[in-house]
Structures are given as C-alpha cells and as structure tokens.
C-alpha positions as a printed NumPy array, in Angstrom:
array([[105.196, -16.434, 106.348],
       [107.494, -16.703, 103.311],
       [109.956, -19.521, 102.917],
       [113.63 , -18.862, 102.667],
       [114.984, -19.257,  99.114],
       [117.049, -22.437,  98.9  ],
       [120.597, -22.168,  97.656],
       [121.12 , -24.297,  94.568],
       [124.764, -25.033,  95.393],
       [123.897, -26.181,  98.917],
       [121.184, -28.466,  97.579],
       [123.605, -29.966,  95.058],
       [126.234, -30.576,  97.756],
       [123.641, -32.264,  99.971],
       [122.491, -34.461,  97.071],
       [126.073, -35.521,  96.277],
       [126.723, -36.315,  99.945],
       [123.586, -38.449, 100.122],
       [124.547, -40.21 ,  96.888],
       [128.025, -40.96 ,  98.276],
       [126.417, -42.558, 101.364],
       [124.178, -44.674,  99.158],
       [120.896, -42.988, 100.025],
       [118.459, -42.755,  97.157],
       [117.13 , -39.31 ,  96.341],
       [113.426, -38.679,  96.797],
       [113.098, -37.271,  93.277],
       [114.086, -40.646,  91.807],
       [111.146, -42.463,  93.376],
       [107.952, -42.471,  91.334],
       [105.235, -40.18 ,  92.616],
       [101.821, -41.714,  93.179],
       [ 99.116, -40.313,  90.993],
       [ 96.499, -41.178,  88.455],
       [ 97.596, -43.49 ,  85.661],
       [ 98.59 , -41.847,  82.408],
       [ 96.047, -41.895,  79.595],
       [ 96.98 , -43.738,  76.454],
       [ 95.046, -41.307,  74.205],
       [ 94.766, -37.575,  74.613],
       [ 91.288, -36.173,  75.117],
       [ 89.676, -35.089,  71.879],
       [ 87.392, -32.122,  71.782],
       [ 84.383, -32.356,  69.546],
       [ 84.541, -30.308,  66.378],
       [ 82.611, -27.09 ,  66.412],
       [ 79.43 , -27.215,  64.407],
       [ 79.957, -25.771,  60.954],
       [ 78.058, -22.575,  60.32 ],
       [ 75.899, -22.004,  57.283],
       [ 77.596, -21.66 ,  53.907],
       [ 78.093, -18.034,  52.982],
       [ 78.397, -16.212,  49.673],
       [ 79.617, -12.709,  48.857],
       [ 77.356, -10.255,  47.073],
       [ 77.701,  -6.571,  46.201],
       [ 75.272,  -4.331,  48.065],
       [ 74.469,  -0.8  ,  46.916],
       [ 73.916,   1.136,  50.153],
       [ 72.72 ,   4.63 ,  51.001],
       [ 74.491,   6.863,  53.515],
       [ 72.575,   5.233,  56.363],
       [ 74.128,   1.872,  55.473],
       [ 70.836,   0.308,  54.371],
       [ 71.086,  -1.932,  51.321],
       [ 69.143,  -0.538,  48.355],
       [ 69.969,  -3.397,  45.966],
       [ 72.2  ,  -6.484,  45.891],
       [ 74.081,  -7.997,  42.955],
       [ 75.889, -11.295,  42.501],
       [ 79.649, -11.049,  42.976],
       [ 80.575, -11.24 ,  39.254],
       [ 78.178,  -8.353,  38.45 ],
       [ 80.121,  -5.543,  40.104],
       [ 79.88 ,  -3.379,  36.97 ],
       [ 76.065,  -3.515,  37.158],
       [ 76.175,  -2.371,  40.778],
       [ 78.451,   0.553,  39.906],
       [ 76.111,   1.464,  37.034],
       [ 73.178,   1.577,  39.48 ],
       [ 75.154,   3.906,  41.744],
       [ 75.819,   6.223,  38.786],
       [ 72.135,   6.096,  37.789],
       [ 70.937,   6.953,  41.32 ],
       [ 73.413,   9.817,  41.494],
       [ 72.203,  11.166,  38.132],
       [ 68.587,  11.04 ,  39.353],
       [ 69.538,  13.047,  42.434],
       [ 68.6  ,  10.244,  44.832],
       [ 71.498,  11.039,  47.177],
       [ 74.894,   9.488,  47.737],
       [ 75.272,   5.725,  47.52 ],
       [ 78.266,   3.429,  47.906],
       [ 79.217,  -0.168,  47.15 ],
       [ 79.876,  -2.723,  49.855],
       [ 80.653,  -6.442,  49.76 ],
       [ 78.348,  -8.387,  52.067],
       [ 78.334, -12.024,  53.153],
       [ 74.949, -13.674,  53.256],
       [ 73.928, -17.304,  53.804],
       [ 73.389, -19.514,  50.77 ],
       [ 69.843, -20.777,  50.414],
       [ 69.704, -24.59 ,  50.178]])
C-alpha cells in the first residue's frame, strides 16, 4: 500500500513546534553506520595494450590487403594502385590500418 505524500509545510510547522519546546530533531543526531574511509578506493589501471602504428594498405574490392606501406610512403601506395589498374588487375583502394609494432 502506498504512503501518503507528506506536506512540506506541515512538517516544517511540526519541526518549529518541537524546536520551541526544546526537543531535538531526529535528523540532528548522527546516524550509526560504518566509519568513513580516509582514502577513496583506487581502481587498478587497465593494462596497456600493445603499441600500434599506422600503415597504408592497398586493398582489393573484397577488403583483403594486397600490399602495405609505411605511413610516410603514401605516394608509393597510390602508385601501386595506378599500376594495378593499368594492368587490369581490378579495382583497388587505399586504407589506413593500425597494426601492432614488433618489439
């Protein structure tokens, strides 16, 4: 069964009447509970993933990488695409791919 909503003005009037009689309010008394922690809980840092590098991948229409080039050699990758197109090897496109760095 639902409780009746308490009227804020009635509660305030009752609190002032109790204060005038010298009765301490229940909200002023400390509530028992566990002691407060001095330091907040610290979560452990997530393990760092492997270092990644970006390379250019020349891909066919199926998305399979035909060749990869270092990031600064984008012009070489575009030249390979033009060469494959001239040979009639189908349509290819350039994609940047992240791959892990070998130690």
